[in-house]
N, C-alpha and C positions, 0 to 999 in steps of 0.2 A: 504494500500500500504506500503510495507516495504521500509524504507529508504535505506537499504543496497542494495536491488535489484534495486531500482531506480538509485542509484549512480553508480552501476556497468554498467548500460546501458546508462549512461549520454551522451556518444558520438553519440548515434544513436536515442535516444528516442525523442518524442516531448517535447516542453516546458510545464512546469507545471504552475498551477495558480500563484504560488508565484514568477515566473520568468517573467511573461508577461509584466509587466510595464517597466522593464529595456529594453526589446526588443522593445516595442512601441517607447520609447525615441530614440533608435538607428535608427529605421526605419523612424521616422519623419524627420530625418536629411538627408535622401537620396533623390535626385531629382527624381529618378524613382518612388518612392512612392508618391511623390507630384503629378506626372502626373497621376498615378492611381486614386488618390483621386479626381482630377479634372474631370476625365472621368466618374467614377461611382457615385460620389457625387457632381455633378456640382453646386448644390445650396448651398453647405456648404463651407465656407472659410476654408483654411487649419488650421488656429488657432482654429476655432470652432471644426473642426474634431479632432484636437489634444486633446481638452478638453473632447470631447466625449470618446476618447480612455482612458483617464486618470480616467474615472469613471467606467471602466470595470474591474471587479475583477477576472473573471474566463475565461478559454478557451472557455467553452460552451457559455458564454455570448458574447464573441467575434464572435463566429460562428453564433449565433442567430441574433445579432444586426448589424454586419458588413458583414460577408461572405454571409449570407442568402440574403441580399439585392443585393449584387453583382451577385449572381447566378440568382436571379429573373430577373435582368437587362439583363444578357446574354441570358437567355431563351426567354425573351420577344423580344429581338432584333435580335436573330439569329436562332430561331426555329419556327416551325409551331404548336408546342404543345408538352407537356411532360406528358407522362402517365406511370403508373406502375401497375403491377399485381403480384399475388402470395404472397403479404405481410402477408397473413394468415399463411404462412408456417414458418414465423419467430416467434420463441418462446419468449415471453416477459420476461420470467423468466430465460432465459439462455443467455450466451454470445456466439456469433457465429463467426466462421471464414468464411467470405464471399469470395469465389473465383470466379472471373468473367473473361469473355473474355476481351481482351484488344485492344481497337481501338483508344482511344485518351488519351494523356499523363495525362492531368489534369482533364478533364471532367468525365472520367469513375468513379473514386472514389467520385468525387463531386456530381454527379447525384445520385449515390447509397446512399450517405449520405443524400441528400435532400429527397429522397423517404422515407427513414427511419424516419427522423425527422418529416416529414409531417404526419407520422402515429404514432407519440408519442414515438419513440425509441430514445435512446441516440446516439450520433455520434460515429462512430467507429474510431479506429486508422487506419492509411493508410500507406502501404508500398510504398516507392518511391525511385527510383534509384539515386545514387549520381551523375550520369551524368547530372541530371537536375538542379544541384545546383552549377554551376560554380562560381556564385557570392554570397557573404555572405548575401546580402539582400534577395535574392530568398530563400536561406536556412532558414532565419528568418521567412519569410512569410509562407513557407510550414510547418515548425515546429510549428508555431502558430495554424495551422489548423489540428493538431494532426497527422502529417506525421512523420513516423520514417524512418531512412535512411538505404537503402540497398546498401552496398558497392560492386561495380563491378570492373571487370578487375584487380583483385588482382593476385599476383603470387600464384601458386598452393597451397603451404603450408598455406599461409595467408588466402586463400579462404576457405580452410577447417575449419580453426579456426573461421573465421568470420561466416561461414554458421552455425556452432554449436551455436555461440552466438546469431545469428538471430533466430534460432529455439527456443532457450531458452527464448528469449525476447517475441516472439509470444505466447509461452506457459504461460509465466509470465503475460502478459497482460490479456489473457483470463481467467486465473485461480486466479489471485491475485488482479487485479485492477478493476474487475467488468466492463470490457469494451469488445466490439467486435473488430474485425480486418478485414480489407479488403486487399487482395493481388490479383494481376493478375495471370492468369493461365500460363503466360509465361513472360520471361524477357522483350521482346520487343513487340511492337504492331503487330497484325496480319495484315501485309500489304496486303496479298493476300486474305483476308476474310476467311481464313481457321483457325477456332478456335480450336486449339489442345493444350492440357496441356503438358507442358514440364516435363519429368520424374524427372529432378533435383529438381523441386519444392517439391515433396513429399519425396525425399531423404533428403532434408534439413529439412522439417517439422518433419521427423521421428528421427532426431538426438537428440531431447530432450525426446525421449521415455524412460520411466522407467519401465513400467509393460506390455510390449508387444505392438507390433505395432498397432494391431487392436483396443485394448483398448485405446491406446494413441490417435488415430484418432477420436474415439468416444468422448473423452473429448473435442476435438476441436469443436465439433458440426458444421461440415462443411455444408454450403449451397452454391450450385452453383448459379451464377447470370448471366443472359443474358442481354447484352446491345445492343440495336439495333438503329442505326442511319439511317434515310432515305437517307441522303447525308453525305458522309464522308468529313469533311471540309479540311482534309489533303490528299485527294485522289491523287491529282496531284504530291505531293512530294513522296508519296508511290509508284506511278507508275514509277517515275524517278528512284527511288532506285531499284525497282524490275527489270526494264529494264537493268540497269547497271550490276546487279548481274547475269542476264541470258545471256547477249550478249556482255558485255564489260569487263568481267573478274573480276568483283567485284565493290563494291561501297564504297567510302570513304566520310564520313560525312563532310560537310562544317563547318567552324568555327561558333559556336553559332547556329548550326542547331537545336539542341534539344530545345533551347530557342525559336527559330522561330516557331517550331512545336507547342509549348505550346501556343504561341500567335495565330497562325492560328486556332488551335482547339477551342480556346475561341471565337474569333471574326468571324470565318467562318460560313457560312450558313449550318445548319444541318437538316433542314426540321423537320419531326416528329421524336421524340425520345421515346423509350419505355424501361423500366427496368422490368425484370421478375425475381422474387425470386423462385428458385426451391425448391425441398424437401430436408430436412436434410438427410445426408447420413447414419445416425446412424441405421435406420431401415434396410438398405442394408448391413451395416457392420456386423450386428448380424448374417447374413447368410453366412459370409465368412468362409472358412475352416481355422482353427487355426494352421495347421501343414504345410502350404505351405511356400515357400521361400519368404523373404520380397520383392524381386523384383516382384514376381507374385502378391503379395498383392497390391503393388503400381500400377502395371499395371491395375489391376481390378478397383481400385479407379479412376485412370485417365480416364479410359473408361467410367465409370459412370458419371463423371463430364462432359466429352466431350458431351455425349449423352444428358444430361440434358440442358447444355448450348445451344446446337444446336436446340433442340426441343422447348426450351423457347424463342428462337430468333424470334422476330416478323418480318415477311417478308413484305416489303413495295413494292409498284408498281415499284420502281427502281430496286429491286432485280429480279422481274419477267421479266421486260423489258430487263435487262442485260442478264438474262438467255436465253431468246429467241434469242437475238442477238448473244450471245456467242455460242449457240448450232445451230444457223441458223434455228430456228423453225418458224412456222407460228405464228404471233402475237396472244397471249392469251388475247383477249380484255375482257374476264370475270375477269381478274386480274388487269387491268388498262385500261385507255382510250387512244384515239389517241393523245389528247393534252399532256398527261403525257409522252407518248412515244416520241413525237417530242421534248418536253422540255428536256428530259433526253439526247437524241442524240445531240441536239444543245449544251447542257452544256458540254458534253464530247468533242465535236468537237472544242469548243472554248478553252478548256484547252489544247488540243493537239497542238494548235498554239504556246504554251509557252514551248513545249518540243522538244528535238532534238533526232533524231533516225528514225528508220523504223516506219512510221505512222501506218501501218497495225498491227505490233507487239505491239506498244504502245496502240492502240485502243483495241486490244484483251486483254491486261493486265487490262485495265479499266473495260471491260465487265466481265472478270473473277472475279475481286475483288468483284463486286456487285452480281455476279451470284452464287458464291461459297456457301452462306448460303442456297440457294434453292437446290443446288446439294446435299449438306450434309444432309439436312433435308429429302429429298426424299430417300436417301440411308438408313437412320435409319427407315423410315416408311415402306420400302419394305424389308429390310434385318434384322431389329431388333436392329442393333447397327452400328455405324459408322465404328467400327473396326472388324466386322464380314465379312467373305467372303460370297458370295451368297450361299444359301442353306446349310449354316452351322448351 
């Protein structure tokens, strides 16, 4: 790792090994951290936990000895099981840019990291928006877990400059620090269940290109990743937002809403969870024409990622139930049973009591959110791609 490069990115990069002890001491003085310790390490007094931290020398040790225990606690208490597939698609001798769908603010990268670590891989660095770090202690915690900062809502000129710096940093991590990177396919969570990659993501990634766009993306070793939650712990908040956008002229976030979403995502019930690692895009990039406009190349890559993420998405009974309700279909009891259907409907109806608006429209948004992965996967299976028109 070059010191010059690391210093240039100091304002956005994660903390390094030589910096963590200073951060630990700062965090141990914050009351919020004390509450977290009592929740996740109830048998360890704070002073004993502090001594445990002072013996940690590296970021990886912190992740393995502290964060891993917290993740296991969350999974044990809020999920019905955590599985993963496609790990054989990850090359142990390469660094990868993992691009996944985005459903939960903190758990998406955490679970991908857990799946990788459980299979003997190093932990990747994680892109996270600065909207999530309104308080310094949250920034400290996230940067201890190898998160780097994506600055948002900048004026146009500053945004261009920062996008170039972000692109350079991701390239720097992958090519000089011997680590992988995770980033979501879109800036915000897919509230409606429609997992589509934003064009701006690849425009940003291409800003650090030196030897042609296709060759540049091959160096990144991109692997699409699908994250599937049986129950979205933040579904009620997402429905409230979507309803306001569609029927009330827009939605304005409440104070500390992002922080609340982080909490709900962690402590809320998720049912079964699955992570699927798709195929590296390099084999497809080799077949791309080299003389097309960069926007066409970016479009091709986005479509490849969308199709892989959707086809890798594990459909749960909740998805099939919602699809039948959304489409007014006869129940497909080969995909779920009567008890699962009744539980899902009761769960939605209970959440509707906490929302204001047209109940039929709110209910339909709930159903659409869970049904969309079924609709999208069926489109790919019948038409060849999410982005192809029928018979094309």
